[in-house]
C-alpha positions as a Python dict, from the first residue, in 0.01 Angstrom:
ca = {
    (1, 'M'): (0, 0, 0),
    (2, 'P'): (-325, 59, -193),
    (3, 'R'): (-388, 383, -384),
    (4, 'Y'): (-718, 560, -320),
    (5, 'L'): (-912, 856, -451),
    (6, 'A'): (-1091, 1092, -212),
    (7, 'L'): (-1374, 1294, -363),
    (8, 'F'): (-1491, 1593, -160),
    (9, 'G'): (-1805, 1791, -220),
    (10, 'S'): (-1863, 2157, -142),
    (11, 'I'): (-1499, 2263, -159),
    (12, 'N'): (-1441, 2613, -296),
    (13, 'V'): (-1814, 2683, -318),
    (14, 'G'): (-2050, 2854, -74),
    (15, 'G'): (-1772, 3003, 134),
    (16, 'N'): (-1587, 2674, 191),
    (17, 'R'): (-1257, 2803, 52),
    (18, 'L'): (-964, 2567, 79),
    (19, 'T'): (-639, 2560, -112),
    (20, 'M'): (-523, 2228, -248),
    (21, 'A'): (-190, 2285, -68),
    (22, 'D'): (-375, 2308, 266),
    (23, 'L'): (-575, 1996, 180),
    (24, 'R'): (-259, 1802, 94),
    (25, 'A'): (-94, 1919, 418),
    (26, 'A'): (-395, 1799, 620),
    (27, 'F'): (-377, 1455, 457),
    (28, 'E'): (-6, 1430, 533),
    (29, 'A'): (-60, 1540, 894),
    (30, 'E'): (-320, 1262, 931),
    (31, 'G'): (-66, 1001, 820),
    (32, 'F'): (-167, 953, 458),
    (33, 'S'): (121, 912, 215),
    (34, 'N'): (198, 991, -150),
    (35, 'V'): (-70, 1265, -140),
    (36, 'E'): (-152, 1441, -465),
    (37, 'T'): (-442, 1663, -576),
    (38, 'V'): (-584, 1633, -926),
    (39, 'V'): (-809, 1875, -1116),
    (40, 'A'): (-813, 2125, -826),
    (41, 'S'): (-1168, 2073, -701),
    (42, 'G'): (-1147, 1832, -412),
    (43, 'N'): (-990, 1525, -574),
    (44, 'V'): (-707, 1375, -369),
    (45, 'L'): (-501, 1068, -449),
    (46, 'F'): (-331, 900, -155),
    (47, 'D'): (-182, 577, -31),
    (48, 'H'): (-308, 416, 286),
    (49, 'E'): (-306, 73, 440),
    (50, 'E'): (-601, -127, 313),
    (51, 'R'): (-923, -33, 485),
    (52, 'P'): (-1292, -36, 387),
    (53, 'D'): (-1392, 277, 195),
    (54, 'E'): (-1649, 369, 462),
    (55, 'G'): (-1382, 380, 735),
    (56, 'L'): (-1165, 610, 528),
    (57, 'E'): (-1467, 827, 442),
    (58, 'D'): (-1549, 873, 811),
    (59, 'K'): (-1187, 965, 888),
    (60, 'L'): (-1175, 1220, 604),
    (61, 'A'): (-1511, 1378, 690),
    (62, 'Y'): (-1391, 1419, 1050),
    (63, 'M'): (-1066, 1572, 924),
    (64, 'M'): (-1258, 1831, 719),
    (65, 'R'): (-1478, 1929, 1016),
    (66, 'H'): (-1193, 1933, 1268),
    (67, 'R'): (-924, 2107, 1061),
    (68, 'F'): (-1127, 2334, 834),
    (69, 'G'): (-1459, 2379, 1012),
    (70, 'F'): (-1698, 2269, 741),
    (71, 'D'): (-1908, 1969, 662),
    (72, 'S'): (-1814, 1810, 333),
    (73, 'V'): (-1918, 1480, 190),
    (74, 'A'): (-1602, 1270, 170),
    (75, 'L'): (-1615, 969, -59),
    (76, 'V'): (-1338, 720, -125),
    (77, 'R'): (-1293, 500, -429),
    (78, 'S'): (-1018, 264, -536),
    (79, 'R'): (-865, 277, -882),
    (80, 'D'): (-1082, -18, -987),
    (81, 'A'): (-1400, 142, -850),
    (82, 'L'): (-1327, 460, -1047),
    (83, 'A'): (-1264, 259, -1365),
    (84, 'K'): (-1591, 72, -1302),
    (85, 'A'): (-1782, 399, -1263),
    (86, 'I'): (-1654, 512, -1603),
    (87, 'A'): (-1726, 175, -1766),
    (88, 'E'): (-2078, 140, -1624),
    (89, 'N'): (-2183, 490, -1733),
    (90, 'P'): (-2409, 423, -2033),
    (91, 'W'): (-2323, 758, -2194),
    (92, 'A'): (-1945, 740, -2163),
    (93, 'A'): (-1914, 632, -2527),
    (94, 'D'): (-2157, 870, -2697),
    (95, 'G'): (-2205, 1171, -2468),
    (96, 'Q'): (-1999, 1488, -2447),
    (97, 'E'): (-1733, 1438, -2178),
    (98, 'N'): (-1813, 1767, -2007),
    (99, 'F'): (-2191, 1691, -2001),
    (100, 'V'): (-2167, 1326, -1887),
    (101, 'H'): (-2132, 1307, -1508),
    (102, 'T'): (-2117, 1053, -1233),
    (103, 'L'): (-2260, 1158, -900),
    (104, 'F'): (-2066, 946, -651),
    (105, 'L'): (-2288, 863, -353),
    (106, 'D'): (-2239, 759, 8),
    (107, 'S'): (-2483, 469, -36),
    (108, 'E'): (-2649, 261, -303),
    (109, 'V'): (-2921, 419, -516),
    (110, 'D'): (-3261, 354, -358),
    (111, 'P'): (-3499, 224, -631),
    (112, 'D'): (-3795, 427, -498),
    (113, 'G'): (-3583, 740, -477),
    (114, 'F'): (-3458, 681, -830),
    (115, 'A'): (-3817, 647, -956),
    (116, 'S'): (-3904, 973, -777),
    (117, 'L'): (-3606, 1144, -933),
    (118, 'Q'): (-3705, 1022, -1279),
    (119, 'S'): (-4062, 1148, -1242),
    (120, 'D'): (-3972, 1484, -1079),
    (121, 'R'): (-3714, 1597, -1334),
    (122, 'S'): (-3823, 1841, -1600),
    (123, 'G'): (-3528, 1853, -1841),
    (124, 'P'): (-3380, 1634, -2114),
    (125, 'E'): (-3126, 1463, -1886),
    (126, 'R'): (-3068, 1091, -1911),
    (127, 'L'): (-3023, 901, -1583),
    (128, 'A'): (-2895, 558, -1483),
    (129, 'A'): (-2824, 404, -1144),
    (130, 'G'): (-2477, 265, -1082),
    (131, 'D'): (-2274, 114, -799),
    (132, 'R'): (-2300, 381, -524),
    (133, 'A'): (-2341, 627, -810),
    (134, 'L'): (-2589, 803, -1033),
    (135, 'H'): (-2488, 854, -1396),
    (136, 'I'): (-2624, 1163, -1566),
    (137, 'D'): (-2599, 1290, -1922),
    (138, 'Y'): (-2691, 1657, -1901),
    (139, 'C'): (-2739, 1666, -2281),
    (140, 'A'): (-2789, 2046, -2296),
    (141, 'G'): (-2538, 2132, -2023),
    (142, 'V'): (-2532, 2142, -1647),
    (143, 'G'): (-2586, 2518, -1621),
    (144, 'E'): (-2944, 2497, -1751),
    (145, 'S'): (-3044, 2189, -1552),
    (146, 'K'): (-3249, 2179, -1234),
    (147, 'L'): (-3117, 1827, -1175),
    (148, 'V'): (-2838, 1918, -936),
    (149, 'G'): (-2701, 1831, -590),
    (150, 'K'): (-2971, 1903, -331),
    (151, 'F'): (-3257, 1818, -571),
    (152, 'I'): (-3102, 1476, -632),
    (153, 'E'): (-2987, 1415, -273),
    (154, 'R'): (-3337, 1480, -131),
    (155, 'R'): (-3494, 1226, -363),
    (156, 'L'): (-3227, 959, -324),
    (157, 'G'): (-3171, 1007, 48),
    (158, 'A'): (-2796, 1002, -11),
    (159, 'R'): (-2516, 1258, -17),
    (160, 'G'): (-2282, 1282, -310),
    (161, 'T'): (-2042, 1475, -525),
    (162, 'A'): (-2029, 1477, -904),
    (163, 'R'): (-1743, 1466, -1153),
    (164, 'N'): (-1765, 1493, -1529),
    (165, 'L'): (-1628, 1221, -1752),
    (166, 'R'): (-1333, 1431, -1865),
    (167, 'S'): (-1218, 1482, -1505),
    (168, 'M'): (-1275, 1117, -1417),
    (169, 'K'): (-1057, 1004, -1709),
    (170, 'R'): (-782, 1246, -1604),
    (171, 'I'): (-795, 1120, -1246),
    (172, 'L'): (-785, 756, -1360),
    (173, 'A'): (-484, 827, -1585),
    (174, 'K'): (-309, 993, -1290),
    (175, 'M'): (-383, 690, -1070),
    (176, 'D'): (-242, 462, -1339),
    (177, 'E'): (73, 677, -1369),
    (178, 'S'): (141, 665, -998),
    (179, 'T'): (111, 285, -979),
    (180, 'A'): (324, 219, -1289),
}
C-alpha cells in the first residue's frame, strides 16, 4: 500500500486547536492505516490504497470540516513528490533551512499570478514556481516578511500551506524509515 503525506494548513492557529492524537484518531476512524504525525503542525503520514492525490485531499478536507468543524486546506503528496519539492527548490543548497520554504498548493502556479506576486512583493525574498508549489527563500526571516499566506493565495488564486526545508527533510527521512 502506498505511503502518503497529508499537509494541513491552519491547524493550531486562529482558534483551530487540534491535538495530533485527535488528528491521528480521525485518520484511523476514516480507514487510513499506519498513521503517524511528524513535526506536530499538521503533517500526517499514512498508508492508503493508491488513489489520485486530489481524491485523498477532498476526503481529508471533508474529514476536517465534519469531525473538527473547521476549513483547512488539505494537501497530499507521495514520498517522491516531497523529494521532488526539495530537489526543485533552487535555494535548498545555499539557503538557511529555516528560511527556505515550500508553499504546497492545491493547483499549479498561474504564470500571471506569479508575475503579480513578484511585482507586488516589497521584501528581499527570492521566489520560484514549482510543481504545485511556490519556493520561497525568506532571506531575512519569515517574521519580517509581508509575503505570507493570504497575500500569496490572493495573487496565485490557489490555497496552500508552507513548510520549511528543515521540516521537509525530517518528514522525508521519516517516510524513508517507514518504508525501509
